[in-house]
N, C-alpha and C positions, 0 to 999 in steps of 0.2 A: 504494500500500500504506500506508494510514493507519489509525490507531486512536484512539478517543476516550480510551482509558486511557493512562497514562504509558508512554512508549516505553522499551523495555529496551535499555540500551547494550550494545555489543559488548564482550566480554571479551578483552583483549589480554594476552599473556604474554611480550611482547618489550619491550626498552628502546627508547623513541622519542626522537629528538632534540628539543631545545627548540623548533625552528622547524617541527616536523611537527604538523599539525592532529590532534586526537584522532579516532579512528574514529567514524563515524556510528552511529545506531541500526541494529538489524537491518532495520527497515522501510525505512529510507533506503538501506542497503547493497543490499538485494535489488531495490528499485525502480530504483536507478541502473543496476544490471547489466541488469535487464529492459529498460529503455529502450534501453540500448546494443545488446543482442543483436537487438532488433527493428529498430533503426535500421540495423544492418549486414546484416540479412537472414540471420542465423544460423538454420540449420534446427533444428527441434525434435528432441530425442533420439529415437532409433529406436523405443523402446518406446512413447513418447507417440504417435508417428505411427501405429503399428500399433493402438494402443488406440482412436484416433479412427475407424479403419476397422472394427475388430471390438471394440466396447465391451464392457467387463466384465472381471472378474478373470482369466478363463481365458486371454485373449489376452496379458495382462500377464505371467502366470506363464510361458507358453510363450516369448514373445519375450525375456523377461529371462534365462531359462536359455540361450537361443540366443546372447544378446549377450555372454556371458562370454568374454573374450579373443577377441572378434570385432569387426571394424570395423562401424560403423553401416550402411554401404551393404550389406554382406553380411547383416547381421542383418535388415534390411528385406526383402531378397529371400528369404532362407531362411524367415523367419517367415510371409511372405505365401504362399509355396508350401505350407507345412505347413497353415496355417489355411484355405486354399482346399480342401485335401483333407480336413481334419478341423476344420470350423468349431465343433464342440462337443467337450466332454470325452469323451462317449460315442463319437464318431467316432474320436478319438485312441486310445481304448482298443481299438478294433477293428483298428487298424493293427499290423503287425508291425514289429520294429526295422529291418528292411531298407527297408521303405517310408518310415519316418521318416528314416532315414539319407539316402536319395535326395533327400528334400525339403530336408534341412538342408545338404547339401554345397554350397559349400565352407566352411561355418562352422567355426571352430576346434573341434577335438575332437568333430566331429560324430557319430562312432560312439558315443562315451561318452555324449554328450548324448541320442542317440536311445534308448539303453538307459534312461537316467534318466527321460525323458519317458514311455516305455512303462510303467515301474514306477510313476511318479507317477499316471498315468491309472488304472491298475488299483487302486492303493492308495486313491485318492479314491473310486472307484466302490464299493469294498468297505467302506471305513471311514467315508465321509462322504456316502453316498447320492448320489454324483455331484456334490456341491456343493464348490466351492473353499473351503477353510477360511478363516476371517476373523479369526484371532488369530495373533500371532507364534509362540506355542508350537506350535500345530498345524501351521503352515506349516513351521517348522523341523524337524518330524518327517518331512517328505516327503523322499524320496531326492534328494540333490544340492542341496537348498535351503539356502542360507546366509542370514545376516542381511540382506545387501544385497537379495537376491531377495525375502525375506519382507517387508521394509519397503516395497519398491516395489509389491508386490501390494497391501499394505494401503493405501498412499497413493494410487496411481493407480487400482487396481482397485476398491477399496471406499470411497475418500475418507475413510479413517480416518487421522488424523494420525500420520505416521511419517517419520523422516529416513533417506533412503537415502544412504549415504556410499560413493561409488565413488572411483576414482583421481583424478578431476577435483576433486571436492569436497574430498578429503583434501589434495591439493596446494594448491588455491587458499586455503583458510582458514589453512593453515600459512604459505604465502607472504605472505599479508596480515598475518600476526602475530596472528591472532585466536585461534589455538590453538598449542600447541607439543607435538605428539604424534608418535609414531613409527609408528602404524598406523591404518588406517581404524576399527578397533574403538575405539581410544582417542579418536579424533576424534568418533565417534558419541556416546560417553559425555559428552564436554564439550559438544557441540552440544545434546544433549537437556536440559542444565542451563541453557543460555544463550539459545537461540533460542526466541522466543514460540511456543507450541504451534500457533497458527493459521497459522504460516509453515513448519511442518515439511515439508509436501509441496513447498512452493516451492523449498526449498534445492536439491534435485537437478534439478528441472525448469529452474531458472534457471542454476545454476552449470555444468551439463554443457555446454550450447552455448557458454557463456562460455569454458570451458576448451578447447573444440575450436577456437574462432575467435580468441580474444584472449589469454587467460592460458594459453598452450600450455606443454607440458613443457619444451621447448627454445626459447630465444630468444622469450620472450613479447612481444607488441606493447604494451609499456608506454607508448609515445608516444601511443596512441589510447585508453588505458584510462581509464574514468571514475573509477577509484580512485587514480590516480597521485598526487594531491596528498597523500595520507596513507599510502599503502601503503609499508611498509618494504622490500618486495621481498626478503624473507628467502630466501636460497639462490640468488638470481638472479645469474649472472655475465655473461650476455650478453642483451641485449634489443634490440628494434627500436622 
């Protein structure tokens, strides 16, 4: 991840000790983590995996909604079952909520998600001629779609620069001292001001597997972390 233009430095909002090296540029930060997750064989996020099998914004929208409060392994299975039955938005609009529920089970809140997906399919058919919207505002108007889902659809589905901040991204950038925020929404606002736009899509795709395998919520693997030399480990009480 290199650029001919001047690299933009990470913005840190925590006090660092005199012997701590300064944080690297965003390009170096993301490149180091990318090399690490590939080296340890970390799996790609579930939504990315589904998108490779069913390219396009439709599969991203469906799998992202299913992924909310659901483990990646379940997201993969539930998304695949639904997309095999309904490979297009038109197919999804033809299913009733019970059929969608059966495909989604045991995803978290699968009954509510089945209702949202049915509503979304009908809404897009009626208001967008069956085409997935490609702006944040129109995506946020869809039933059950929040900023995380909207930005992931834009970034992965349409390759439009957008930062998706989930629990992993929020935790990691706060733990590393790159931001000091109390919510994913605040984190998104800060990252949009500091991360170079050509790396916005990379943030979620790289930090999610890093958060699942190394920078975990409890007892992160700091001994093998490529960021260990400068990371202040904000909030970490136990590590491996």
